[in-house]
Every structure is written in structure tokens, then in C-alpha cells.
C-alpha positions, 0 to 999 in steps of 0.5 A: 515227567517227560510224558507230561511235558510232551503232553503239555507241549502237544496240547498247546498248554506250554508254548514256551520254556517259561510256560512249561516250567510254570506248568511243571513247577520246575526251574526253567533250566530243568524244563529246557533239559526236558525239551532237549531230551524229548528232541534227542528221543525223537518226540520233538523237533526244533523249528527255526522260526525265521525259516518257518516264516519264510517257508509257509506259516501263512495258515499257522495260528502262531504266525503273529507270535513268531513274527519278529522273533527270528531268534525264538526257539520253537518245537514241533511234535513229531509223529512219534511224539503224537503217538506217545501223547495219544497213548498216554492220555491226558496230562495230570 
């Protein structure tokens, strides 16, 4: 389940906890726990949306979504996470 969640996030198929929960057919609280576990294990890192906007999101395709949402929680897939996605193949 963790690998599938990571794959969905890395491939842009789940850009929010609600989307992740829907894709995995889980309650939102469980999807949040999966994300927290991925962060704890070094596959994701949390990014402060407000700080990211200040520090150079000009080229990011999600900039318009983030603007005005400084309390939003965003995650970035780490190099360790990208390696795990490459090893696991497509999400099922």
C-alpha cells in the first residue's frame, strides 16, 4: 500500500490527501497516515507552500494552485522515493 501511495504521488495522480484517499479507496485519515509514514521513512519530504512560493516556484506547474494556500501541506518526492518508484514499476 505504501509503494502504491508513493507511486500515485510521484506520478501526479494524487496531489492531495483527498485524491490519494480516493485513488486508494481509503478514508482520508488513513491516507494521511500513509503519507506520514512515507515522510518518516525518507520517501517524501513536506514542503511549506508559503515558503516555496517565496523561494522560487516560478517554473513550477503547480504554482497557480498553491498561491493563496499558505496553510496547504505539500510533499515532494525525495531521491530515495524516486528510486523506489523506478524500482516498483507502474501503480496497480
